[in-house]
N, C-alpha and C positions, 0 to 999 in steps of 0.2 A: 339594800338587802330586800329579798323577797322570800315569801314562804312557799315552799313546794311540798305538797302532801303533808302539811302540818309542820314542816321543818324549815328552819332558816337556811338560806344558802346565798352564795355570791352570784350575782348576775354576770353572765359571760358577755363581754362586748361583742357586737356583731362585726364580722370581717367585711370591710368595705374597700373598694378600689378607688383610687383618685379619679375624679370625674374627667372625662376627656375634654381636650380643647377643640375648638372648632377648626376645621381645615380651611383656613383663610388663605389669602394670596401670599402672605409672608411664609407660611409653612409650606405651601406648594412650591413656591420659588426656591426656598432653601432645599427642599427635597430633590427637585430636579437638578439643582446645582451640585448637590452631593452625588446624585446619580451620574451626571456627566463627569465629575471629578474621579469617580471610580471606574467608569467604563473606558476612559481614555487609556490609562495604563493597562487595563485588562485586555484591550484590543491589541496591544503590542506584545503580549506575553509569549506568543508563539515565536516571534523573532527574538525576543530576549532569552527564551529557553534555549535557542540554538547557540547563543553566545555563552551563557553561563546559567546553569540551572538554579544555583543558590539565589541569585538576584531575582530570577523569575518566580521562585517560590515565595520570596519575601514580598514582592510587589503583588503577587496573586493573593497572599494572605490579607494584606491591607485592603485590596479591592473587594474580596469576599466579605470581610467584616463590615465594610462600609455599605455594601449592597444589602446586607442583612439589617443594618441599622436603619436604612431607608425604608425597608419593608415594615419594620417594627414601628417607627415613628409615624408613618403614614397610616398604618393599620390601627394603632392606638396612640393618638397624639396627646401625651400628657407632659407636664413640666419635667418629669423624670426622664421620659424617653427622649424629649428634646435636648435635655442636658447631655445625655449619653451620645446622641447623634452629633452634637456639637463637639464633644470630646473626640469621637472617632474621626470627624473631618479635620480637626486640629492635628491629630496624630498623623494623618495622611499628609497634611501640609508640612509638618515637621520633617517627614521623610523626604519630601521634595527639597526643603531647605538644606538638609544634611547632604543629599546626594548631588544637588545641582549648584546652588550658590557657594556652599562650603566645600563641596567636592570631597567629602570624607569617605565615600565609598570608592576606594582608590584603585581597584583593579581596572575598571573602566566606567564610563558614564552610562548608568543603566537606563537613562532616558533617551539615549541616542537612537535606539530602534524606533521610538515613537516619533522622532523628529526627522525621518528620512524624506518626508514629502513636504511638511511645513516645519520650518526651523524653530518655531516658537510653540509647538503643540504642548510641550510640558508647561510652559508659562500659562497657557489656557487652562490646563488642569489645575494649576495652583490658584489662578484667579477664581475658578469655580469653587474651590475649597474655601477660599476666603468668604465668598458670598454665602456658602452653606453655613460656616461657623457663625457669621453675624446673624443670619436669618434664624438659625436654631436658638441662639442666645436671646434674640428678641422674643421668640415664641415662648421660651422657658420662663421669661419674666412675667408672663401673663397668668392670670388666674381664671379658672372656669367661671363664667358668668352667664346670665341669661342671654338668650339669642339676641344679637343686636338688631337694630332696625334695618329694614330693607335698603334704605337710603345709605346707611353707613356701609353695608356690605357692598353695594354696587359701587360706591365711591372708592372703596379700598381696591376693588378689582380694576377699576378704570385707571387708578394711579399706578398700580404695580404690573398691569398686564404687559406694557412694553418691556419692562425688565424681565418678565417671565419669557417673553418671546425671544429676547436676546440670549437668555440662559439656555433655552431649548435649542436655538440655532447654533450657538457656540458649542454646546455639548455634543450635538450631533455631528457638526463639522470636525471637531477635534477627534471624535471616535472614528470617523471615516478616515481621517488623515493618519491616525496612529495605526489603523488596521489595513492600510493600503497594501502592505506587503504580505498580507495573510494569504497563504496558499501558493505563493510563488516558490519555485524550486530553490533549494539551499545552494548557495554559491559554493562551488567546488574548487579546491586548489590543484586538482589533478588534470585540468584542461581536457576533461573528457565529455564536456557538455557545452551548451550554448551560454550558460551563466557560470562565471568563474569569480573567485575572490581575487581581486588584483592587488589589494593591499590591506593591511590591518592597521588602522589608525587609532592609537590610544586604546588598543584592545578590541575595537569594533571592526568587523569585516566589512569591506566595501565591495559592492558587486559590479560586475561588468558583463553586459550581454554582447556576445561575439556572433556576428552574422557573416558567414562566409559565402563567397560568390559561387563556388563549385568545389567538388571534391577532387583532390589530386591537382596536377598541374604545377607550374613553377610558383615560387613564392610571390605573393601578391602585395601591392601597396595597401596601406591601412589608413583609415580615417578615424581618428579619435573624436567621437561625437559628444559635445558638451551641451547639456540642456540649459534653457533659460530659466527665468523666475526670479531675477533680481538677487541672486545668492541666498534667497530666503525660501523660495517655493520650488516645487517640481521634483521629478526624478527621471530616471533613464528610460522609462517605458514609453512605447509609442502610443498607448491609449490608457484610459483609466484616469483617476483623479490627478495623479502626478503629471501626466501629459497635459491635462487641461490647465493646471496651474503653471506649467512651464511656458505657456504662451504658444509660440509657433509649433505646429505639429512637425515632428521629425520623421514620421513614418515614410512619407513620400521621398524625402531626401535619402533616407537609408536605402530604400529600394533602388533609387536611381544610381547611387554609388555602387551597390553590389552589381547592378547591371553593367557597370563600366569596369568591373573586375576588382573592386576594392573589397577588402575585409573591413567591416565597420565594427568599431568597439565603442559601445554606448555605456557610460559610467554613471553611477551615483557618486556624488561628492558630498562632504559634510556641509550642512546648511547653517547659516547664521540665524539668530543669535546664539543658538545652542552650541555651535562651534565657531568661535570668533576667528576673524581674518588673521592669518592667511591660510586657514585650514583648507578652504576650497582650492586654492592655488597649489598647496602642498599635495593634495590628492591628485590633481591633474598632472603634476610633474611625476608623481609616483606611477600613474597610469602609463605615461610614456616610457618610463624605465621598465615597467613590467612587460610592455609589448616588446621592447628590444631584448630583454633578458630571456623571453620565451618565444622568440621569433621562430625557431625551428619547430617547436611543438605546435605553433599556430599557423605554420606555413606562410609566414609573412616576411617581407623584406625589411630588415631593421633600418636600412638607409632611406626608406620611403614611408616614414611615419608622418602623417599630416594631421592637422587639428582643424576642426570646424565647430562653430558654436553659434547659437542664436541668443540675442539679448545678453544677459550677464555671462552666459556660456561663451559667447563670442568675445567678451572681454577676457575671460580666462584663456581662450585660444590665442588672443593677441598677446597676452603676457607670456605665453609659451614661446611666442616668436621673438619678442624683444627682451625678455628676462628669463631665459631658460636655466635659471640657477639650479644647483643640485637639490638643495633643501634637505630636511631630515627625512628619514624613512628607509624603506627597503631598496634592494637592488643598487647598492652604492657604486657598483662597478660600471653602471650605465649612466649616460647623460640624458637630459630631457629636451634636447634640441629636436625641432620638427622641420620637415622638408618644405612645408607650405602652410599658410594659415588662411582660413575663410571665416570672416567675422560678419554676421548678418544682424543688422539692427542692434549693434553692440555699443554701449557707452565707452568712450575713450578717456573720460575724466569724471571724477566724483567730487569735485569741489562743491561746497555747500552754497557758496555765494551765487545768487541769481536763480536758484532753484525754486520752483513752486512749493507750497507747503506740503503737499502729498509726497512729491519726490524727495524733498528734504527729510521728511519723516522716514521714508523708506531707506534712504542712505544711512541715516542714523541707526536704524535697526540692523542693517546689513554690515556696516563698517564702523559705526561709532563716529565720534567727532574729532578724533586725533588727526591733526594735519599730516603727520607722518604716515599714518595708515591710509588716509585718503590718497596721498601721493603714491604709496606703494601699490595700491589697487588700480591706478590710472596708467594705462599703456602710454598715454601721451607724455608722461613724465620721464620715460626712459630714453636713452640714446638709441637711435635706430640703426646705426652702422652695423653691418653684418647680419641683419635680420633676413629671413627667407622671404620669398614672394608672398604678397598679401592680396586677398580679395576683400574689399570693404564695400558693403552694399546695404540697403535698407534703412539708412539713417542711423541715428544713435547720437547721443550727446558728444559734441566735438569730434565726430567721426571724420568730417571733411578736413578739419585741422590735423587730425592724426594722419590722414592720407597724404597731406602736403608735407608733414613732418617726415614720413617715410620716404617720399620722393626726393626730398632735399638730401637725405642720406644715401641716395642711389638705390633704394629698394624698389623693385618692380611692384606697382600697385594696379590692380584691376578693379573696375567698378561694375562689371557685368553681374547679372542675377543668375547666371549659369554656374552654380557652385560646383556641381559634379564635373562639368567640363573644365573648369579652372583647375580643380584638384588633379584631374586626370592628366592635364597638360603639365602641371608643375611637378607631379610625381614621376613623369617620364614613363 
């Protein structure tokens, strides 16, 4: 009690705010992890919006809330704001679990637009959210205390700086990969442009770039161009991040084929591990059926559809030659047989035995460890009788054995590096 002007009264407690925590390496690392985890889905919102606006609004809301929490916790780092930031990051992680591992968002996989260049982009976002949750919880357990010694501060930064660099690089790479399709034209089903939707796999539209040699004239042969990247990386583009990750540049080959009178159809196919095998092969087969079903509109000859691919794209092209099964999907009235196959630097077998650790890890990510799946993805495991002419060049695991396997079955095999010349001769 205190006396005011001769009267007793109750003292009012002063309003105080919790003292801020220092912006140490743990808080900074957790903040940038949360930032990357929010920016990755935000970068794919434009593509997601074109598929279904409801999912785009849901993911946009989560990203906006997390970006706001990052600003708040970095601007006023207290135990309370750190707890809230951890809660927001955990909610975003739950959204990933619900939509990807559990698959409870049933209309289609909303992460697929983010995985069109790197098949594990959504896993990167989830890993960053885990780091953010753990980091914010560690920060929230601390109490405000006097400024630590310079030695302690420097030691903490030295220990955690490599982790911060990894978080920054991972978040930036994931954001670039998720936004690789930003600004590209919407795939049309009307065949009135160079980019068309050739199939819709599990609700997700798949794009094809059609490059024609000339206007008018008789129907042309067509080359289905399948990019490399180990079934995990790359896209159909001739330049940009997807082309860089796909390995061999396909732009010069596309130009050479069109100069020889081919229509070139370059496709995106679903990447692993976001879309497990045989999604990529299913998409390639669907692309062949699309070309045959729309031959008149595209002014192509459905009897002269060829397939060419580099790396894992060459493996898919080889499978179209030796295993042209119908598979599920659209255009059921058409088959997926091709007139000729050109496989450049394409693995012909995916057995794990004898692989170096890096290649073994890559195969596990792309195909898993099931022996049945590894055989299904290996062209060498299929009978070769009745296969079309093949060009096999540039090496690739067991490619020489695959060439001998084809020759034994009476299949013409060429080993020249002139891909366009081979396809022109085989297509007649």
